[in-house]
N, C-alpha and C positions, 0 to 999 in steps of 0.2 A: 126447395132442394134443387140443386143444379144437376143437370145430366150432361156429362161429357162422354165422348165415345172415340173409339179408334177403329180403323178398318184393317182387315187382314186379307192377304192374298194366299190361298192354299191350293193344294193339288188334290183335293179329296172328292170333289163333286163337279158339277157343272152349273154355271149360272149364279146370279146373286141371291143372297139370302139375308133377310132381317126378320125380326119377330113377326110372325104372321105370314111369311112368304114361304112358298114351296118351290122346289126345283125337281126336275126330272133327271134321274141318274140311272145309269146302267150297271156300273161296277164301282165299288168303293175300295180305295187303297187303304188297307187296315193300318199300316204304319203311318200313312199321311193323316189319317183320321186321329191317330194318337197325338200327332203334332197339334192338330186343331184343339183337341181336348186339353192339351197342356196350356194353350192360351186361355181357354175358357176357365180352367182351374185357377190360373193366376188372377184373372179378373174376379172370379168368385171369392178368392182369398182377400183381395184388396177391398172389395165391397163389404166384407165381413169384419175388417179391422177398424176399430173405432178411432185409432190414432193415425191412420193414413187416409188422407183426403176426407176428413169428416164433412158430413152434409153434402157429399158429392158422390154420385153413383156413376160408375163406368158402364158404358154400353159398348156394343160392337156391331160391326157389319162384316160379313164374310163373302168373299168372291173367289170362285175357283178359276184360276187362269189356265188349267190343264197344261201348264208348262209351255204355253204358246205366247209369244211376244204380243201378237195382235190382241188376244184376249186379256193379257195383262194391261195393255193400254186401255181397253174398254173398261175394265174393272177400276182402273185408276180414275178415269173421268167420272165413272159412276159414283165412286166414293167422294170425289171432290165436289160434284154438283148435286148429288142426291137424286139424280134423274137417270133412268135407264137409257134415255136418248140424250146424251150430255150436250149442254150448250156451253161453249168456252166462256170463261170469266163470269159464269153465273152459278150461284149456289142456291139450293132449296133445302137447306138443313134446318130451317126454322130456328129454334133457340138452342139447338145442340151445337157444341163446339168441337171441331175436329182436332184431336190431340196428336195424332200421328198415324203412320201406316206401318204395319208389321208384315213383312214379306218382300219379295216373293222367295220361293225356294230356289228356283233356277237363276243362274247368273244372267243369262240373256234376257229373261223377263225383268229382272231387277234393274238392268242397265236401261231398258226401255222405259220403265216406270220412273227411274231416278232422273232422267232427263226432263220429265214433266214436273215431278215433285220438287226438283231443284229450282225451278223457276218460281215456285210458290214459297220456297224456303220451308217446306213442310217436312218434318223429320220422317225418314223412312228407315226402319231397322229390319234387316233381313236376318233370318235364323239359319239359312242354308246356302246363301250365295257366296261362293268362295273365290270368284275371279279376281286376280290381282288388279285388273283394270279399274275395279270399283274403289280402289284405295286412292285414286286421283281425286282429291277434294276440289281441284279447280274445275273438273268436269262434273263432279257429283257432290256439290257442296252440302247437301242435306242427307247424304247416305251414311248409314252406320250399319254395323253387323255384330252379332253376338257369336259368330263362328269365325275361326281364324281364316285369314286370306291364304290362298294356295301358295303365295310367296313364302310364307312360313313353312307350309307343309313340304314344299319342294326342297327348301334348304334342309329341313329335318330329314327328309328321305335321303338326300345326298350324304348327310352325316351317318345315317343308318347303314348305307352301303359301305362307306369307308370303315365304319366300326367293325363290320364283319369281314373286311378285306376283299369285298367284291368290287374289284376295279375294272372288270370287263363286263359291261352291262348292256342289255338290250332294252330299248324303250318302245312302248306301245301306247298310243294316245288316241282318244276319240277326236275326230276332226271338228271340234267346236272350241269355243273360247276356253272352257274348262280344261280340256285335254291339251290343246296346243300351247296355251300360255303356261300351264303348269309344267309341261315337259320341257319347254324352252328354259325356264328358270332352273329346273332340275339338272339339265344337261350342262348349263353354264356353271352351276355350283359344283357339280361332280368333277368337271374338268379342273376347276380351281383347286379342289381338294386332292387332285392327283389321279382321278379315275379316267376311264375312257369309255366311249360309246361304241359298242360293236355294231349296232344298227338302230335306227329310229324309224318307226313305221306308224302310219295313221290308220285308224279304223274308219273306213269311209261310210258315213251315215247315209250318203246319197245312194248307196247300193244296198239292196235287201240283204245280201249275204255278208255285208260289211267287208268284202274282200278277204274273207276268212281263210280260204284255202291258201292264198299267197302268203298271208301272215304266218300261218302255222308251218308252212314249208320253210319259211325263213327262220322261224324259231328252232325247228328241228335241225337244220343244217348249221346253225350258228354254234360257235364254240363257247358263247356266253351262256352260263347257266342261270344267272340272275336276270329276271325279266321284270321290269317295273311297268305296271299297267295303270294309266291315268284315264279312267273311263267310268261312266255310270254303269250300274249292273245291267240295266236293260240293253244298253248299247253293246255290251260285251257278250251277250248270250250267243249270237251266231259264231263268234270266235271260240267260245267255250265249247259249243257243240262240236266244232271241228277239232279242237284239242282232244276231246274224248274219242271222236271218231278215229283220229290218227294215232291215238294212244301215246301222246307225248309225255314221257316220264323223265325223271331226273332233273327237272328244272325247279328253280326257286322262284316262286311267284311273290312279288312285292306289290301290295295293294295300296292304292290311294284311299282316302277316307270314304269315297263315294261307294265303294263296293267291299270294303274291308270287313263289314259286318252284315253283308247282304244275305238274307235267307234264300234268295233266288239262286245265287252262285253256290252257296254252301249246302244246297239240297242234296239228297241222296244220289241223284242222277249224276252230279258232277264231283262229289266230295272226294272220290278216289284220286282224282287228278290234282286236287288242290289242298290235300292234307299237308301240313307243314308250312303253309303260306304265312307270311308275316306282313304287317302293314300298319299304317296310321289310321286311327279311328278318333272321331270327335270325343273329347273328354266326357266321361259319364259321371254324373253326380246323382245323389239321392234326392227325391222330392217327397218328403213325408206327406202321407195322406192321398197321394196321387193314385195309387193302386185302387183304393176304395172309391175314389171319384170315378175312375174308369169303369169299375164293375157295377156302379150304381146307375149307370146310364140305362134308360129303358124307354121304349117308344111311347108308353102311356104317360110318361112324364114330359115328353117333348113331342106332342102329337103333330106339331107343324114342322118337325125336323126330318127331312127326307134322309139325311145322312145316318141318323140313328136307325131308321127303318132298314136302310141298306146294310148297316152293320149287323142288325139282328138276322136278316134274311141270309146273309153270307155266312154268319157264324153258326147258325143252327139248321141251315138247309131247308127252310120253310118259307111260306109266303105270308106276309102280314096282311090282314083283312083290310078292305077298303073302309075308311072311317065313316062313309055315308051309309052304306048298306051292309058292311062287313062281308060282302061277297066279292070274290075275285075269281077269275078264270084260272084254274090250276092246270099245270102241265102234268103229263102222265107220271105218276109216282111221287108227285109233290104233295105236301100237306100244309095245312094252315098253322101259323104260329099261334100258340095258346097264350103267350105272355107269361107263362110260368117258367119259361126257360131262364137259366141262371148263368150269367157270364163268369161267375166264380168257378164254374165247373170246367171252363175252357182255358187253354193256354195258347193264345195266338199272338201274332205280331201286334195286335191291338192292345192287349192287357199285359204284355211282357214288360215288366219294369226292371229287369235285371241289367239292362243296358240302355238307360235313358240318355241318349246322346243328342239327337236333334230336338227331341221333346224338351230337354233341359235348356237348349239354346232358345227355343221358342218361348218358354216360360221366362227366361231371363230378359228377352226382348220386351215383353210386356212390362216387366218391372222397371226396365230402364225408362220407359215413358212415364210410368206411374211415379217414380221417384223424382223425375224432372218436374212433374206437376206438383208434387209435394214441396219441392224447393221453391217453386213459384208461389205456392200458397203461403209459405212461411216467410216470405220476403217482408222485411220491415221498411215502412215508408221512410224515405230519406237515406236508406242504405241499399237501395236496389242497384242492379247492374246497368240500368238504362239512363237516359239523359237526366241530369240533375238528381241522381239517386232515386229515380222513380222505379216502381214495381209494375209488373203486368197485372191486369185484372183477370183473375182466375175464371170469371164468368164471361169474359169477352176479350180473349187475347188473340194476338196475331201469330201466324205460323212462325215468323222469324223469332218471336219471343220465346216460344217453347223450344225452338231449335237451339237457342242460346243455352237453355238449361240442360238440354240433352247432351250438349258438348261437355258440360261440366260435371255430369252425373258420375258418382262413384259409390260402389256398394259391394258387399260381400255376397257371393252366391250361396247356394245351399250347403256346399262343402267348405265354406269359410274362406274361399279364395277371392281376393279383391278383383273387382271388375271395374273397368273404366275404358273410355274411348280415347285413343291417341289422336294426334292431329290429322291422321288419315281416316278416322272413324273406325279403326280396328281395335279389338280388345287384345290383351296379351294372349298369345297363342299357347294353348295347352292341348296336347294330344295324348291319347292312350296308344301304346304299341301292343297290338293283339297278335296272337299266334293261333292258327287253326289247328286244333287238336281233336282227335277222335275220342268221343266219350264211350262209356261202357255200353250204352245202348246203340252204339253205331252211328250217332249223329255228330255233326261238327259243333264244337264249342269254341267260342272266342275267348281265349285265355289272355288276360292282361299280363304282359311280360316286361313292361317298361313304360316310360313316359318321355315326352318331349315338351320342354317349356322354353319359349322364346324369351321370357323375361329374365332368365338367369344367364350366367356366363356360358360360353360355348362348351367348355369342358364339363360343366355341371348340367347343361341343358338337356342332354341326351342321357337317360338312365335306362339300362337294360339289364335284366336278370337273365344272363345267358343260360344258367342251369335250368331255368323253368321252360325253356324252349324245347319243343319236339319237332324235329325236321321230318321230311318225308321218309327218311331212312329209318325213323323210329328211335333214334338216339339223339344225344345232345351235341354230337360232333358237328361243328359248323362246316357245311359243304363249301366247296371252292367255286369261284367264278373269276378266273384270271386268264389273261391272254398267254402269258408265259409263266413257267414255274418260277417260284421265288428264288432269287439269288441269295445264297447263304452268306453268313458272315465270312469275311476273308475274301470276298469277291465283289465285283461291281457290275452294274448294268451297262451294257453296250447297245446303243440304239441300232435298230435295223432300218436301213434306208427305205424311206417310203412307207413305213409302218407307224401306227399310233405309238405314243410314248409308253403305253402299257405293254407293248410287244417288244421284247428285247432278248438279247443273249447275255450270258454271264461270263465274265472273265476274271481270272485270279488276279488279285492285287499285285502290283510290281513289288520286287524285292525291297524291303525296308518300309513298306506302307501297309496299312490295315484298313478294314471296314468292320465296325462293330455292330452294324445293324443290317437286317435283311433288306434286300432290294436297295442297297445304297447306290447312289449315282456316282459317287466319287470315293476313291481311297485317299487317305491322308497319312502324312508322316507322323510318327510318334513324337512327343516332346523330347527335348534333348537328353533328358535323363531316363528315357524309356526305350524299349526295343520290342518289335513285333514278336509274338510267340510263334510257334511252328504253324499254327492254323491261321495266323495273320488276322485274328479276330479281336485281339485286344493287345494293349501295350503292357509289357511286363517291365517293372523297374530294372534298369541296368545294375549289374553288380558293381559296386564301387570297390575297385581293387587298389590296394596299397599293401606294403609290407608291414603287417601288424605284429604286435608282441604275442598275440594269442595263437596265430597259426604256427604249424611245426617249423617252417623255415625260419620265421622271425624269432621264435622261441629258441631254436638251436643257435642262431647267430648271437642272440642275446646272451645265452649261456656261455658260449665260447668267449665272447667279449669280457664278460665278468670273470670267467676263469682265468683268462690271460692277464687281466688287470690284477687279479689276486696273485698270480705267479710273479708278476713284475714287482708288486709291492713286497712280496715275500723275499725276493732277491735283494731288493733295496734294504729290507730289514736285516738280511743275512750279512750284506756288505757292511752295514752300520755296526753290527755286532762284531764282525771280524775285521774291522777297519785297521787294526794294528798288525795284521798278518802280512807276510811278504807279498803274497799273490795279489792282495787287495791294494797294497801300497803301490806295487808295480803297475797297477791298472789305472793310475791317475784317478785318485779317489774322487775329487771334486767333479771331474768330467763324467765319471761313472754315475755319480748321484744325479747330475743334471740329465744325463741320457736316460737313466731309468725313470726319472720323473716325466720326461717328454714321452717315453714309450707308454707310460701309464695314461697320459692324456690321449695318445693315439688310440689305445684300446677303448677308452671311454667315449671318444668322439664318434666312434662307429654307432653308438646307441642313438645318436641324433638322427641317424638315417632310418631308424625303425619307428613305426607308429604313424599316425595320420600326419601327412605333410602340412603342418600349419604354416602360416606366413612367417612366423618367427623361426621355425626350424629351417625352412628353405633359405632364409636370409643368412643364417649363421653356420649351417653344417659344413658347407664346402670351404668357407673361410676358416672355420676351426680346424678342419682336416688339413688344409694347406699350411696353416701356420704351425700347428703341432708337428707335422712331418718335417717342415722346414727346420724347426728347432732340433728335431731328432737327428736328421741327416747332417745338420751343421755341427752337432756334437761329434758325430762319427768322423766328419771331415777334420774337425779340430784334433781328435785323437790321432788320426792318420798323420796330420802335419806334425804333431808333437813327436810321434815316433821317428819321423825322418829327421827332425831337428835334433832330437836326443842322440841319434846315432852319429850324425855328423859332428855334433858338438864334442864327442869323445876324442876326436882326432886332434893331434897336437897343433897348436897355433890356429885353431878354428875360431872364426868370428861369430859363429852361431851360439856361442855360450851365453852371450847377452840376451838371446831370444828365449832362453829356457825360463819358464815361469808361467803361472796361470793367466797373466794378463793377455798374452797372445791368444790363448784359447778363448777367453771371454770376448775379446774384441772381434775375433773371426766369427764366433757364434752370433754375437749381437748384430754384426753387419749383415751376415747371410740371412738371419731371421728377419731383420728390419726390412730388407728388400721384399721379402714375401708379404710382410705386414702392409707395406706401402702398396704393393700390387693388389692385395685383397681389399684394402680400404678403398682404393680407386674403383674397384669392381663394384663394391657395395654402394658407393655413392652414385656412380654414373649409370650403371645398368644392373641393379640388384636382382637376384633371383626372386621368384615368386611362386606361390602355389597355383596350380591350374588343373582343370579337368580335361583330360585328353580323350576325345571321342573318336579320333581318326584311326588309331592303330589297330584296335581290337574291337570289331563290331560286337555289340551286345554287352560291352563292358565300359565302365568309366574308369579310366586310369587316373587316379589322383596322384599327381607327381609334382615335382619341383621343376619349373622352367628355370634354367640356369641364367636366364637374362642375356648374358653375352657369352656365347660359346667360345669366342676368342679368349676372353678373360679366363674361362675355365681351363682351356688347354695351355694357356700361358702359365697359369698357376701350377698345373701338373708338369709342364715342360721345365719349369724352374727346379722342381724337385728332381727331375731326371738329370738336369745339369749338375746339381750338387752331388747326386749319386754317382754320376759318371766321373766327376773330378775325384771323388773319394775312392772310387774303384781304381782309377788309373794310378793315383798316388800310392794306394795300398798295394797294388799289383807290382809296382816298381820296387817297393820297399819290402816285399814279402821274404827276401833272403838276406836281409841285413843281419849281420852277426851281433845283435844286441843281446843284452842279458835277458830281456823278456820282450820278444818281438810280437806285437799284436797284429802286425800287418797281414799275416795270413788269415786270421779270423775276420778282419775287416774286409779283406778281398772276397772271402766267401759270402759274407753278409750282404755286401753291395751287389755281388753277382746274383744272389737270390732276390734281392730287392728289385733290381732292374728286370730280372726275368718275370717276376710277378707283374710289374706294371707294363712291360711290353706285351705280355699275353692279355692284359686287361683291355688294351685298346680295341682289338677286333671283337672281343666278347662283349664289351660295353656298347659298341656301335651296333651289334647285331641283335640286341635284346631291347625289350620295352617293359615299362611298368615296374612291378615289384622285383622282377628278375634282374633288371638293370641295376636297381638299387642294391639287391643282394650281391651282385657281381662286384660292385664298388666296395661294399662292406667286406666281402671276402678278400679283396685285394688289400684293403687296409689291415685286416687282421693277419693275413699271410705275410705281408711285408714286415709288419711290426714284429710278428713272432719270429720271422727269420733273423732279425737283428738280435732279439733276445736269445735265440738258440745259438747263434754263431758267436756272439760276443760275451755272453754271461753263463750259459749252461756249462761249458767246460770248466770254468773257474769254480762254479758252485759244486760241480762234481768233485773237484780236488778238495775244496773246503770241507765238504760233508763226508766224502767216502775215502779220500786219499790224503789225510792230514799230514802224512810223512813227507809228501811232496811240497807241502806248503812251508818251505824253508828257503832261506836265502842261499844256502849252500847248494841245495838241489836245483834251484832255479838257475844259479850261475853255472853249475856243472852241466846241467841239461842243455843249457843254451850253448856253452862252449863246445860240448860234445857234438852238438848239432851243427855248429858252424864249421867244425873241422871235418 
């Protein structure tokens, strides 16, 4: 049977110990001794498993460094050489093979040890050294640890601060590697995440009072409520005493893992000041059977173990008898231990298994070496990792060979989480987030309220159950720690000259801009189709405005247009029915039909201006309006010319008789209309109208309208209509008193006067409006001018046909006209 062993550095006693050796000890750290028992429990488990390292028994040697670098170095050489007075490069371990070193607890001690062990390439696995410096595998090639580096903790603490909105933070750190390196990483990460440091102070371990008075005064006067403390619990005690003395209340204490579950700080003496504290703690996992193992420890089972005797004496307040003569000198009031005492009846830091944090880490460290040995044992010849596929000899291996296997080891811990060492010798960081809450019996309980896992994404790495937290105020409302009050939405931060970025003033966003987040650094403009609301905290969609059929104005204009069309068609039907009557015949029947048809088109073309201005509508509506009105006014002009020709042709020897006939009317109408068609066609070809969104004229609204393309073409089209109307008006005005049998010149004069009046008043109204009202103004002008023609030219005749049929006779018309001319 081969015997392999590992050495361990602990902080539970003083001096080396192996089977058969005793040490002298004054006081035992109960929690530290639990860590030691966790290692022994792991070794006991391994030696009891038939399928792990069969025929191999693990042994151990323990040395207490007392957290001093000098003693850590002494213990390292003692473990390497097997001699209490070490001789470099000499070993006296006989046939026992050194598998690895577990420890130390303190980072400074581990650094000193690792510089030596790295030369030997002997694996060293620490269960409580968290300094980021140890992650440098160039300096410490054989160092590993089963506790996360403070690098991870510092980053996690920075995320914790930002999560609760604590951007104005005070930092307090012990002046050693643990405190200073941790707080430097924290400060850098906090600033990167947008936070600021109100102050950063060191706890001076070189001074007995740790500079406590100055530190507490700084904390009291600072406006920062969140205070992060990177320190061991022992180093923090003088500061804590001063906090209690000066009654510093209203602060949020954020703890590093070194004191987040410290029974020393959470004792009744200090608990009133630290209720509601929150911090990172080493992840706790269950260790089945460990509680029984702890409580089964007894001095009679380990008569050579001074640690057990110290545990017994401290736990039960008695004195264990001397094993030689069972007589000891008792102090006044002290009694002898009987051995009947029972650890099950006590609940101390030693046998408290509710929060197995460092103990679980120590347990895992042992298993990391054990599983590396198991991988070495199961290596198949020819498939090994070394030269030519060779394997290491489990009975006589070199340190660098076991180091190879430790680097590759991977296993699940007691709660099923995968454990492995990365290229820096670190395991995936996992922390519990604990909150100090007051229990019913008045003691502090460490309630797990969240977790931090570095192996997951940033968003999922930090998980906090905010509702489970109880702050010092006694409720779940998160307290504030900011330099400046939060800037509400609708405003932006304005930097204060010379102040940190977290100290700022708030200014309302400029007109037309918004900020939809608190503490926004900049305001920004809304998208083109949106507009800031009154509070300027979000963009509201702009109303798209156009003259629609559904709104009252559009519906009214539509109804008028359809009604006017119906009236025109009805007149056309009436004229068709009464085409043989004198008044219809005297009205130039063919021209009247054509004029009524063109007026119908004029009324209908107004509908093209209502509804969403599509590209097709924009392209055709002005051209349709111009051409139909050109046809309409051309018919009126032709009527007027025909009246003048007819009057002059009745004179004796008149040459105008040959011009009487429909051909002249059709030619004049065709020429006048063709000119407008030619003009509108050129407009549509060279600079066609198009649909556009007008964002300029009415803030908060999108005017969906037709851009006419060429304003010159539009006004030329409209000007041409005026020209035709003016010519018709002048000719009709001059012929208004001609003594003809049926003179229409008077009606034409009035119709053209109304037509011109409408379109002259249209110009200023059109130019002074925008959006749907500009369109409505043009529709109104179209309907008004068209209806003026209907009213002046056709309504009087319809009145005679329908209500005064006795006047609808040739005799009446001749007599009336002659009477009128005389």
